[in-house]
Structures are given as C-alpha cells and as structure tokens.
C-alpha positions in Angstrom: 16.7 -7.6 -13.3 17.2 -4.2 -14.9 19.5 -1.5 -13.7 18.4 2.0 -12.9 20.1 3.2 -16.1 18.2 0.7 -18.2 14.9 1.5 -16.4 15.3 5.2 -17.1 15.2 4.5 -20.8 12.0 2.5 -20.8 9.8 3.4 -17.7 6.8 5.7 -18.4 4.8 5.2 -15.2 6.1 4.9 -11.6 3.3 3.2 -9.7 3.0 3.1 -6.0 1.3 1.1 -3.3 -0.3 3.6 -1.0 -0.8 2.0 2.5 2.6 1.5 4.0 4.6 2.9 1.1 3.2 6.4 0.5 1.6 6.9 3.9 3.0 5.7 7.2 0.3 3.2 8.1 1.9 1.6 11.2 2.9 4.9 12.9 -0.3 6.6 12.0 -2.6 3.9 13.2 -0.6 3.5 16.4 -1.1 7.2 17.1 -4.9 6.8 16.6 -5.2 3.5 18.4 -3.2 4.5 21.5 -5.8 7.0 23.0 -8.7 4.8 21.9 -7.3 1.8 23.7 -6.3 3.8 26.8 -9.8 5.1 27.1 -11.1 1.5 26.9 -8.8 0.5 29.8 -6.7 -1.8 27.7 -3.1 -2.0 29.0 -1.5 -3.8 26.1 1.0 -2.5 23.5 -0.9 -0.4 20.9 1.9 -1.2 18.4 1.1 -4.9 18.8 -2.6 -4.2 18.5 -2.1 -2.4 15.1 0.2 -5.2 13.9 -2.6 -7.7 14.8 -5.1 -5.5 13.0 -3.0 -5.2 9.8 -2.1 -8.9 9.7 -5.7 -9.9 10.1 -6.7 -7.5 7.4 -4.0 -8.9 5.0 -5.0 -12.5 5.7 -8.7 -11.7 5.1 -7.8 -9.9 1.9 -5.9 -12.8 0.6 -8.7 -15.2 1.5 -11.1 -13.0 -0.4 -8.9 -13.0 -3.5 -8.4 -16.8 -3.4 -12.1 -17.5 -3.0 -12.7 -16.0 -6.5 -16.2 -14.8 -5.4 -17.5 -11.2 -5.7 -14.8 -8.7 -4.6 -15.3 -7.5 -1.0 -14.6 -3.8 -0.4 -11.4 -2.9 1.5 -13.5 -1.0 4.0 -15.6 -4.1 4.8 -12.4 -6.3 5.1 -11.0 -3.6 7.4 -14.1 -3.5 9.7 -14.1 -7.3 10.0 -10.3 -7.2 10.9 -10.7 -4.4 13.5 -13.7 -6.1 15.1 -11.8 -9.4 15.3 -8.7 -7.7 16.7 -10.7 -5.9 19.4 -12.4 -9.1 20.3 -9.1 -10.9 20.5 -7.8 -8.2 22.8 -10.9 -8.4 25.0 -11.9 -4.8 24.3 -15.6 -4.0 24.3 -16.6 -2.0 21.3 -19.5 -0.8 19.2 -20.0 -0.9 15.4 -19.5 2.8 15.2 -16.1 2.6 17.0 -15.0 0.0 14.5 -16.1 2.2 11.6 -14.2 5.1 13.2 -10.9 3.2 13.4 -11.1 2.0 9.8 -12.1 5.5 8.7 -8.9 6.9 10.1 -7.0 5.0 7.4 -8.1 7.8 5.0 -6.4 10.4 7.1 -2.9 9.0 7.3 0.1 11.2 6.5 3.0 10.4 4.1 6.4 9.4 5.2 8.5 12.6 5.5 10.6 12.0 2.4 7.7 11.1 0.1 6.3 14.5 -1.1 9.7 15.8 -2.3 10.7 12.5 -3.8 7.5 12.0 -5.7 7.6 15.6 -6.9 11.1 14.8 -8.3 9.9 11.6 -10.0 6.9 13.5 -11.5 9.3 15.7 -13.4 10.1 12.7 -15.6 7.3 10.1 -15.2 3.6 9.8 -14.5 3.2 8.9 -10.9 0.2 6.6 -10.1 -1.3 4.8 -7.1 -2.5 1.2 -7.3 -4.0 0.4 -4.0 -6.1 -2.3 -2.3 -8.1 0.6 -0.9 -11.6 1.5 -2.1 -11.8 4.3 -4.6 -13.7 6.6 -2.3 -11.2 6.0 0.5 -8.3 6.9 -1.9 -10.1 10.0 -3.1 -10.6 11.2 0.5 -7.0 10.5 1.3 -5.7 13.0 -1.2 -6.3 16.0 1.0 -4.4 14.3 3.8 -1.3 13.0 2.0 -1.2 16.0 -0.4 0.6 14.2 -3.2 -0.8 15.3 -6.7 -0.7 11.8 -8.3 -1.5 11.7 -12.0 -4.0 8.9 -11.3 -5.2 6.9 -8.4 -6.4 3.3 -9.1 -8.3 0.9 -6.8 -7.9 -2.8 -7.3 -11.7 -2.9 -7.4 -11.2 -2.1 -11.1 -9.9 -5.7 -11.4 -12.2 -7.2 -8.8 -9.4 -8.7 -6.7 -6.8 -7.7 -4.2 -3.1 -7.4 -4.9 -1.0 -9.4 -5.5 -3.4 -11.0 -8.0 -2.0 -10.6 -11.6 -5.2 -9.0 -12.8 -4.7 -6.0 -10.6 -1.4 -5.0 -12.2 -2.6 -5.9 -15.7 -5.7 -3.8 -15.3 -3.7 -0.8 -13.9 -1.3 -0.9 -16.9 -4.3 -1.0 -19.3 -5.9 2.0 -17.6 -2.6 3.9 -18.0 -2.3 2.8 -21.6 1.2 1.4 -21.2 2.9 -2.0 -21.4 3.5 -3.9 -18.2 7.3 -3.5 -18.6 6.9 0.2 -19.0 5.8 0.4 -15.3 8.1 0.5 -12.2 6.0 -0.6 -9.3 7.1 0.6 -5.9 6.3 -0.9 -2.5 7.5 -1.0 1.1 6.6 -4.7 1.4 7.8 -7.7 -0.6 4.5 -9.3 -1.6 3.5 -6.3 -3.7 6.8 -6.0 -5.5 6.7 -9.8 -6.0 3.2 -9.6 -7.5 4.1 -6.8 -9.8 7.3 -8.4 -11.0 5.5 -11.7 -11.6 2.9 -9.9 -13.6 5.5 -8.4 -15.9 6.2 -5.0 -14.4 9.6 -3.9 -13.0 9.7 -3.3 -9.3 11.5 -1.2 -6.6 11.6 -2.4 -3.0 11.6 0.5 -0.4 13.4 -1.3 2.5 12.5 1.0 5.3 12.2 -1.8 7.8 15.5 -3.5 6.9 14.0 -6.9 6.3 15.1 -9.6 3.8 13.1 -9.9 0.6 12.9 -13.7 0.6 13.9 -16.4 -1.8 11.4 -15.8 -4.6 12.6 -15.8 -8.2 10.7 -12.5 -8.6 13.4 -10.2 -7.1 13.0 -6.4 -7.3 15.0 -4.5 -9.9 15.9 -1.8 -7.4 16.4 -2.1 -3.7 16.7 1.2 -1.8 16.5 2.5 1.7 13.8 5.2 1.2 11.8 7.1 -1.4 14.5 9.9 -1.8 17.0 7.2 -2.8 14.6 5.9 -5.5 14.0 9.4 -6.9 17.7 10.1 -7.0 18.4 6.9 -8.9 15.6 7.3 -11.4 15.9 11.1 -12.1 19.5 12.2 -11.7 
C-alpha cells in the first residue's frame, strides 16, 4: 500500500465511482420511493425497499458480467431489479412506473462534501468518473450533480460491469495513463478491491463505517469522507 505522500508524486488521475460515491444513492432513492410506495398503499419501510432494489441490481449485474455474454445495459438491469423488487413487495405496478423509478437515478444529488472536495482535487489532478451506468444516463446526470468532471466513462466501453478487470484497464487506456497512475475512489469495498486488483491505487470512502474485509487488495487510503481525501491528496 502507498501513503498519501507517495501517491501525490505519481497520481495523474483521480477516478470515481458515481452511484453511492459521488451521488447519495440510498438517500436519494428513498426520497423518491417513499411517496411512490405510499400512493401504492405499501406500508413497509422505503429504506428496506431501496436496499432490496440495490442488492438485486448488484446481483444481476454480477451475473451478467460472469456470463460473458453481450453486455446488458445498466438501465435494463435496473428495470429488471425494480420490477422484481416491486413484485417481491407485493406492489402492483406498470412498466412505465418501473421506467420512472429507474430514470430517477439520473437525477440524484451529490453528497454535501463532494462538490468542494472534487474542485480541490481538480486543482492538481484530472477527475474522472468510471461508472456501471450507461453513457446516456451519466450525461444526463451532469446537470443534477453539477460536478465538472474532466471525463465520464461508462463500463459499456469494456462490455462488462465493475469489478471486472477490463473496466479499469479500459478506463486507464482512455485516459492515456498507466494503471498505477490512477487513484480509484469508491464508497464500497468491491469497487476499491477491483481497481486495486487491476493495478490501480484505491481510496475507500468509509461513510457507512463498515469493515473492508479480509481481501489482500486493501485500499491505499481509508478516509471518512471526500473532504478528508481532498485534504490528504492536495494539502
């Protein structure tokens, strides 16, 4: 593992996961799902519903990557996950309602500390998104999160979902840098793990105060929030 001082000498690109790292996915989707579910007469916990939705989406994404067939768009995976979750919850729904809920992902807002922290990082590095999202979804999201990234890359470029090694390798190629010149930043362990295994450095944003796990691919930096990362990498 490299220290912040060592990383500052070699990193050229700071690369971010978008959903859950740049934008607050859990909070944002709960705010959207709550009135929708209330109108449907569902009396369960909207936070649990969103957790089911996100876990189902993640599982389906990983299955898609492991099958090694034609890459399935994020939006399609999302619609399958929402439809399944609504069915599991016993909520009657239409195809248009499923599309509406998935479409709301494009409108999510960033965590409060993100804009200033990324602006600080951008004074020294290129800041880039590498997301499982589709390119059109990521383009639409720009006007809602408001972060002027130097580049936004979809894993569709590599025809697989993260944490497949090809996604990180392709992103580095697009940026014209070596893998070890990238610091990959995520709020969840699997993405940091994938990036580190591929040859990038990684930073774990531990907003949820959870253990990273016993993988040999530990993050180089472990911080509480994005501001802490920016302070370490710029000051």
